[in-house]
C-alpha positions in Angstrom: 0.0 0.0 0.0 1.1 3.6 -0.6 1.9 5.9 2.2 1.5 9.5 1.2 2.0 11.3 4.4 4.1 11.6 7.6 2.5 9.4 10.2 3.9 11.6 12.9 2.1 14.7 11.6 -1.0 16.1 13.3 -4.2 14.3 12.3 -5.8 17.1 10.3 -2.5 17.7 8.5 -2.5 14.1 7.6 -6.0 14.3 6.1 -4.8 17.3 4.1 -1.9 15.4 2.7 -4.1 12.5 1.9 -6.6 14.7 0.1 -3.9 16.1 -2.1 -1.9 12.9 -2.6 -4.0 11.1 -5.2 -4.8 14.3 -7.0 -1.2 14.6 -8.2 -0.1 11.0 -8.0 0.2 10.5 -11.8 0.8 14.0 -13.1 3.0 12.5 -15.8 0.1 10.6 -17.3 1.4 8.2 -20.0 3.4 8.6 -23.2 1.6 9.1 -26.5 3.1 7.4 -29.5 0.2 8.6 -31.7 2.1 11.2 -33.6 1.9 9.6 -37.1 -0.8 7.7 -39.0 1.9 6.1 -41.2 3.8 4.7 -38.3 0.6 3.6 -36.5 -0.1 1.2 -39.4 3.0 -0.8 -38.4 2.4 -0.6 -34.6 5.2 2.0 -34.5 7.8 -0.5 -35.7 10.8 0.9 -37.5 10.0 4.5 -36.4 13.7 5.6 -36.1 14.6 4.0 -39.5 11.6 4.4 -41.8 12.1 8.1 -42.7 9.5 8.1 -45.5 7.7 11.3 -44.4 8.2 14.4 -42.3 7.0 12.6 -39.1 10.5 11.4 -38.8 11.2 14.8 -37.3 9.7 13.4 -34.0 11.0 9.9 -34.1 14.5 10.4 -35.6 15.5 13.9 -37.0 18.4 12.3 -38.9 15.8 11.0 -41.3 14.9 14.5 -42.6 17.7 14.2 -45.2 16.1 11.1 -46.6 13.0 13.0 -47.8 12.8 13.7 -51.5 11.8 17.3 -51.0 9.8 19.8 -49.0 6.5 18.5 -47.5 3.9 19.3 -44.9 1.8 16.9 -42.9 -1.3 17.2 -40.7 -2.2 14.3 -38.5 -5.5 13.6 -36.7 -5.5 10.7 -34.3 -8.4 9.6 -32.0 -7.7 7.4 -29.0 -10.6 5.5 -27.5 -10.1 4.0 -24.0 -12.4 1.5 -22.3 -11.5 1.1 -18.7 -13.8 -0.4 -16.1 -13.2 -1.4 -12.5 -14.6 -4.7 -11.2 -14.9 -4.8 -7.4 -13.6 -7.7 -5.3 -13.1 -6.8 -1.7 -13.2 -3.0 -1.6 -14.0 -1.3 1.7 -15.7 2.1 2.3 -14.0 5.1 3.8 -15.0 6.0 7.3 -18.5 7.3 7.6 -19.3 6.8 3.9 -21.3 4.4 1.7 -19.1 2.2 -0.5 -20.5 3.3 -3.8 -20.5 1.7 -7.3 -17.8 0.5 -9.7 -17.4 3.8 -11.5 -18.7 2.8 -15.0 -16.4 3.3 -18.1 -13.7 5.7 -17.0 -12.4 6.0 -20.6 -13.7 7.7 -23.7 -12.4 9.2 -26.9 -9.6 11.8 -27.0 -8.3 13.8 -30.0 -4.5 13.9 -30.5 -3.4 16.3 -33.3 0.0 16.9 -34.7 1.6 18.7 -37.6 5.0 18.6 -39.4 6.9 20.5 -42.1 10.3 19.6 -43.5 12.5 21.0 -46.3 16.0 20.3 -47.7 18.7 23.0 -47.7 21.1 21.9 -50.4 22.0 18.3 -50.9 23.2 17.4 -47.4 21.2 19.5 -45.0 17.5 19.5 -44.1 15.3 21.2 -41.5 12.0 20.3 -39.9 9.4 21.5 -37.4 6.9 19.5 -35.5 4.0 20.4 -33.2 2.6 17.4 -31.2 1.4 16.1 -27.9 3.9 13.5 -26.5 2.2 12.9 -23.1 -1.5 12.8 -22.1 -4.1 11.2 -19.9 -7.9 11.4 -19.6 -9.9 9.2 -17.3 -13.2 10.1 -15.5 -15.1 7.9 -13.1 -18.8 8.3 -12.3 -19.5 10.5 -9.2 -20.2 8.4 -6.1 -18.0 5.4 -7.2 -16.2 3.4 -4.5 -12.8 4.9 -5.4 -14.0 8.5 -5.5 -11.7 9.5 -2.6 -8.7 8.4 -4.7 -9.7 9.5 -8.1 -12.6 11.1 -10.1 -11.3 13.1 -13.1 -7.7 13.0 -14.4 -6.8 15.1 -17.4 -3.3 16.0 -18.5 -2.3 17.6 -21.7 1.1 18.5 -23.2 2.0 20.4 -26.4 5.5 20.2 -27.8 7.2 22.5 -30.3 10.2 20.7 -32.0 12.5 22.4 -34.6 15.2 20.0 -35.9 18.1 20.0 -38.3 19.8 17.0 -40.1 23.1 16.6 -41.9 24.1 13.9 -44.3 27.6 13.1 -43.3 28.1 10.7 -46.3 26.1 8.4 -48.5 25.6 6.0 -45.6 25.4 8.0 -42.5 23.4 11.0 -41.3 22.8 12.7 -38.0 20.1 15.0 -36.6 19.2 17.0 -33.6 16.2 19.0 -32.3 15.2 21.3 -29.5 11.9 20.8 -27.7 9.8 23.5 -26.0 7.0 21.8 -24.1 4.0 22.9 -22.1 2.1 20.8 -19.6 -1.4 21.5 -18.2 -3.2 19.3 -15.7 -6.5 19.1 -13.8 -7.3 16.3 -11.4 -10.1 15.9 -9.0 -11.2 13.6 -6.2 -13.7 13.5 -3.4 -12.6 14.4 0.2 -14.0 12.5 3.2 -14.9 15.3 5.7 -16.5 12.7 8.0 -12.9 11.5 8.7 -11.8 15.1 9.2 -14.5 15.6 11.8 -13.8 12.3 13.5 -10.1 13.1 13.9 -11.0 16.7 15.0 -13.3 15.2 17.7 -10.4 13.0 18.9 -8.2 16.1 19.2 -10.9 18.0 21.1 -11.3 15.1 23.5 -7.6 14.7 24.0 -7.3 18.5 24.8 -10.3 18.3 27.3 -12.4 20.6 25.1 -15.1 18.0 24.5 -16.4 15.3 26.9 -15.5 11.8 25.8 -19.1 10.8 26.3 -20.2 13.3 23.7 -17.8 12.2 21.0 -19.8 9.2 19.6 -22.9 11.5 19.1 -20.9 14.2 17.3 -19.3 11.6 15.0 -22.6 9.9 14.3 -24.2 13.3 13.4 -21.5 13.9 10.8 -21.7 10.8 8.8 -21.7 11.0 5.0 -19.9 14.4 4.8 -18.3 14.5 1.4 -16.5 17.4 -0.3 -14.1 17.8 -3.2 -10.6 18.7 -4.1 -9.4 20.0 -7.5 -5.7 20.5 -8.4 -4.8 22.6 -11.5 -1.3 23.3 -12.6 0.9 24.1 -15.6 4.5 24.7 -16.6 6.8 25.0 -19.5 10.2 23.4 -20.0 12.9 22.5 -22.5 14.5 19.3 -23.8 16.3 18.0 -26.9 16.3 15.0 -29.2 19.1 13.6 -31.3 19.3 10.8 -33.9 21.6 8.7 -36.0 20.8 6.8 -39.2 23.1 4.4 -40.9 22.6 2.5 -44.2 24.5 -0.8 -43.8 23.5 -1.5 -47.5 21.0 -0.4 -50.0 18.5 -2.8 -48.4 19.4 -2.4 -44.7 19.1 0.7 -42.5 19.6 1.1 -38.7 18.2 4.1 -36.8 19.1 5.2 -33.3 17.3 8.0 -31.5 17.4 9.6 -28.1 14.8 12.0 -26.6 15.8 13.7 -23.3 13.8 13.8 -20.2 12.1 17.1 -19.4 12.0 18.6 -15.9 9.0 20.5 -14.8 8.4 22.7 -11.8 4.6 22.6 -12.0 3.0 25.6 -10.4 -0.7 25.5 -9.6 -3.3 25.5 -6.9 -5.5 23.2 -4.9 -9.1 24.1 -4.3 -11.1 22.4 -1.6 -14.9 22.4 -1.6 -16.2 21.6 1.9 -19.7 20.2 2.4 -22.5 22.1 4.3 -22.3 21.0 7.9 -25.2 21.7 10.3 -24.0 20.0 13.5 -22.2 22.8 15.5 -19.0 20.9 16.6 -18.6 19.3 13.1 -19.1 22.7 11.5 -16.4 24.3 13.7 -13.9 21.5 12.9 -14.6 21.7 9.1 -14.2 25.5 9.3 -10.9 25.2 11.1 -9.6 22.7 8.6 -10.7 24.9 5.7 -8.6 27.7 7.1 -5.6 25.5 7.8 -4.5 22.1 6.5 -7.5 21.9 4.0 -7.1 25.5 2.8 -7.2 26.3 -0.8 -4.1 27.9 -2.2 -1.0 27.6 -4.4 1.1 24.4 -4.5 3.9 23.1 -6.7 5.3 19.8 -7.8 8.7 19.0 -9.3 8.4 16.4 -12.1 10.8 14.8 -14.5 9.2 13.2 -17.6 11.3 10.3 -18.8 14.0 10.1 -21.4 13.7 7.6 -24.3 16.0 5.6 -26.5 14.8 3.9 -29.7 16.7 1.4 -31.9 15.0 0.6 -35.2 15.6 -1.6 -38.3 14.3 -1.2 -41.9 15.1 -4.2 -44.1 14.0 -4.3 -47.7 13.0 -7.8 -48.9 12.6 -7.6 -52.6 11.2 -4.7 -54.5 7.9 -4.4 -52.7 8.2 -5.6 -49.1 9.9 -3.9 -46.1 10.4 -5.4 -42.7 10.4 -3.0 -39.8 11.4 -3.6 -36.2 11.8 -1.5 -33.0 13.2 -1.8 -29.5 12.3 1.2 -27.3 13.4 2.0 -23.8 11.6 4.6 -21.6 13.2 5.7 -18.3 10.1 5.9 -16.1 12.3 5.5 -13.0 12.8 9.2 -13.2 9.7 9.4 -11.1 10.6 7.7 -7.8 8.2 10.0 -5.8 6.1 13.1 -6.1 6.5 15.8 -3.5 3.8 18.4 -3.1 4.7 21.7 -1.3 3.0 25.0 -0.6 4.5 28.4 -1.4 5.7 28.6 2.2 7.9 25.6 1.7 5.9 23.2 3.9 5.6 19.7 2.5 1.9 18.8 2.0 2.5 15.3 0.8 5.2 12.9 -0.4 4.0 10.1 -2.6 6.2 7.1 -3.3 5.8 6.1 -7.0 8.6 3.6 -7.5 8.0 3.5 -11.3 10.3 1.3 -13.3 11.9 1.6 -16.7 10.1 -0.3 -19.5 11.0 -1.7 -22.9 8.7 -1.8 -25.9 9.1 -4.3 -28.8 7.5 -3.9 -32.2 7.7 -5.7 -35.6 5.8 -4.8 -38.7 6.0 -4.5 -42.5 4.9 -2.6 -45.6 3.9 -4.0 -49.0 3.7 -1.9 -52.1 0.6 -3.1 -54.0 1.1 -0.5 -56.7 2.9 2.9 -57.0 -0.2 4.6 -55.5 -1.1 2.1 -52.7 1.0 0.7 -49.9 -0.4 -1.6 -47.1 1.0 -1.9 -43.6 0.6 -4.1 -40.6 2.4 -4.6 -37.2 2.3 -6.0 -33.7 3.9 -4.8 -30.5 4.4 -5.5 -26.8 4.2 -2.6 -24.3 5.3 -3.2 -20.7 4.0 -1.1 -17.8 6.0 1.2 -15.6 3.6 1.0 -12.7 4.3 -1.7 -10.0 1.2 -3.4 -8.5 2.0 -1.9 -5.1 1.7 1.7 -6.3 -1.0 1.3 -9.0 -4.0 3.6 -8.4 -7.2 4.4 -10.2 -5.5 7.5 -11.6 -3.3 5.4 -13.9 -4.3 1.7 -13.8 -1.6 1.1 -16.4 -1.5 -2.5 -17.7 0.7 -4.5 -20.1 -0.6 -4.0 -23.6 -0.3 -6.0 -26.9 -0.8 -4.1 -30.2 -2.3 -5.3 -33.4 -2.2 -2.6 -36.2 -3.0 -2.2 -39.8 -2.7 0.8 -42.2 -2.4 2.0 -45.7 -0.9 4.8 -47.8 -2.8 6.1 -50.9 -1.1 8.5 -53.3 -3.6 9.9 -55.8 -1.1 12.4 -57.2 2.6 13.1 -57.0 2.0 15.9 -54.5 -0.8 14.5 -52.4 -0.7 11.4 -50.1 -3.1 10.1 -47.5 -2.2 7.7 -44.7 -4.6 5.7 -42.6 -3.9 3.6 -39.5 -5.8 1.6 -37.0 -4.6 -0.3 -33.9 -6.3 -2.3 -31.2 -4.5 -2.7 -27.9 -5.3 -5.8 -25.8 -4.6 -4.9 -22.2 -3.9 -7.3 -19.4 -6.2 -7.1 -16.4 -4.6 -4.8 -13.8 -5.0 -5.6 -10.2 -5.9 -2.7 -7.9 -5.3 -3.0 -4.1 -4.9 0.6 -3.0 -5.9 2.6 0.2 -3.4 5.5 -0.3 -2.1 4.9 3.2 -5.3 5.4 5.1 -8.5 3.3 4.7 -10.5 5.7 6.9 -9.8 8.7 4.6 -9.8 6.9 1.3 -11.4 3.5 1.6 -9.8 0.5 0.0 -10.1 0.0 -3.7 -9.6 -3.8 -4.2 -10.4 -5.5 -7.5 -9.4 -5.5 -11.2 -9.3 -2.8 -13.8 -10.2 -4.2 -17.3 -9.1 -2.0 -20.2 -8.8 -1.9 -24.0 -7.8 0.8 -26.4 -8.6 1.6 -30.0 -6.6 4.1 -32.0 -7.7 5.6 -35.4 -5.4 7.9 -37.2 -5.3 9.7 -40.6 -2.8 12.1 -42.1 -2.6 14.4 -45.1 0.7 14.8 -46.8 1.5 17.5 -49.3 4.8 17.4 -51.2 5.9 20.7 -52.7 
């Protein structure tokens, strides 16, 4: 189980830390590969070696010198997530009903991107990309059993990526880019004010301000008190990407690409919405908490999004078929914990994450039916960075297996259309999470069942 707070802290401060902890527990969301319809069709196999359109600017900038001329691309991708929790042995938070299973927390999200690339002489090329490399959107039904750990989670990034590539010789090219990235997040969860009142009553009794005999009645009169917490934040940061591309022969190409981690100092605010309390002692406790540990105000979180390394192969087999393969590494261990602090410097919450690095494998191919039509297909295996011990409803990230198909249609020399579709089969993800305090959060115990569909299309114009 996760422990998000200092057990030696005062009870009301502990409740404040718990109220904030899940709201920022997964501010990194998950990586979005959906930056190219052409690459989606092969399950993103061969992305650092394919270099057949300007989307190589994102995957391996060295590939820009392989393009025949200037081109512009607009990509529209839609990601549909189905994610349902199935209860097993969940327990309600103190003073609260258990609630339902939350319905389908997923839905469809739009992921746009755009690229432009142009040669400068015979051995230089430049490119520019705008895309969204990280994102998350999950929303459970109000009143579900895990509402004190997660309700709505929405994280968006936008990345601006100018690049340059140089052909060193007929076999070898290098490329590099600068990344300016913005992150915005909004996360919500319910807050168990019945637990706030119960701990406040214990304090009053210990201080001799309330007779012990009156405590049960006050606690009973403040059952079912539920409020809300919302965290919003944003920041901007810089990173870089570099790539190498080497043609071992006319039929074999190797691509190696590196994308740096990006460190954010997310500045934002937490807003608590307390319930209406009619019982006098409970009302006083909630008012005191709202002016202290549960006060709305500015908070910040330092966050390092992971670096990635990608090794790709493109192998021509005859005149019409290409074999594509990928091994990708993502350094999710850059997020060992999340530390939430107020402007005063006081630590509101420390959340162990203990994420691990993951490796992705993909293999696919393309077949040229005719000069105007190319078919694609691919499969992939995606690991998960989230250990079972720290998995929460914010990001019930499972192992995923990809099955993808796609096509390219070129009606004229200047105009191309790419289409891609992938279905991701997700393993069942076990959830056994109380965020360190069953009384405040309840226990979410069961299985998250998910699947993902991705549809993408792109328009390519060659000048």
